[in-house]
Structures are given as C-alpha cells and as structure tokens.
N, C-alpha and C positions, 0 to 999 in steps of 0.2 A: 530595481526600484525605483529610481530616481527617473529613468526613461520610459518608463510607462503608467498610464493611469493605473490607482488603486483597482478599481473598476477593470479594468483590462486583465489584473493578477488576478482579482478574485474568480472572474470568467475562467483562466487558465484553468485555476486550481477546483472548479466546480466540473469541467471537464475533466482533469484528471483523476477525480474521486470516483467518477462515474465510472469511466474505463476502467479505472483498478477494482470498482464493486461490481465490473463485468466479467473482466479476467477472473478475480476470485469464485465466482459463481461459475464458470467454467471451468476452473481447475477441480473444484467441490466437485461437480456432477460429474468432470472425468473419474475424480480419485474413484467416486461411491460404484460407479460402472466399473471399474477395474478390478474392484475389493470387495464387491458389494455389501463392505460396511460402513456406514458412517465416520467421520472423524472429528467428534465434535469439538478435542483440543485442537486440532488445525484448523478449523471454523472458527476457534476464539483466539487466535492469533489473528488470521485475518479479521476480525472485529474489531481489533485492538490496535493494528496497523490503521484502518477505516477511520478511525478515532483519535488515533494523530492528525491522520489529513484532514479531518475535519477542524480541530484543535488550527492546525497550521493555518486554514482559510479563515476562522476566526480573527488571529493576530493581524493577517493580513488585511480584513479590514478594519480593525482596531489602529492598522496602522503602526503598530510597535516592532520598529524595525529588530533592535534585538531579541527579544523574542519570538518572532518570524524567522529569525537565520537561525537562531539554536534550534526551533521546531524544525525546519527544513532539513537542516543535518541529522537530529533525530529521524525523522521518514528516511529520508535516504539512505540512514544504516539499517532502517529497518528492511525497507524493501531490496536493497541490495544483498542483505544476508538472505531473506527469503527468497529471492531467484536465484541466490548460490547454494540454496540448499534444494530445492526446485532440478539445481541441473546435475547436481551429487548423486540426486536419488536415483536414476536410470544406472547409474554405474556403480554404485554400490549393489544394486539388482542382480548387474550380470555378474558381479565377483562371487556370489554366492549359487 
C-alpha cells in the first residue's frame, strides 16, 4: 500500500470486483445450463463474497490499513474456499 497510490489500489480492486462478478455470472449460467435448476443459495454466496469485496474497496478508499488487511484476508479465504469447492465438485460427481 505504501508503494502504490490509493487510487491505483482502488482501480485494481474495481477490476477485481468486475472480473469476479463476470466469473460468478458465467458460473451461475453454466450451473443452470447443466442442471436446468437455478441455485439461489449458491447465488447468495456469490453476492456475499462480492459484498465483502466492495467493503474491501471501501477500506482502501478510507486508507484504513488495519481494516483493509483484515478484510483482504477475509475475502481471500472466501474466494479460496469457493474455488476449492468448485474444483472438488466434479470429483464428487465422478465418484457417484
């Protein structure tokens, strides 16, 4: 954070949020295409992750380093967990 301007950090977070939003939309469309059934619970998880990312951006704007780092760790864990579950899903389907 000390090496880059706050504006560049916010721009990077904006890009990350938009890419994540697009990825979630594609994932939801693919899931619906494969199952023909929407999954509102899964969509709500996506919305929760995106809300946490927006909060992360807000902390970056406020230059609240402590909250920014804590929120970054939280968002990282949520995204890592989501990706881990997505990777494991095909493996579980193959076992059945």
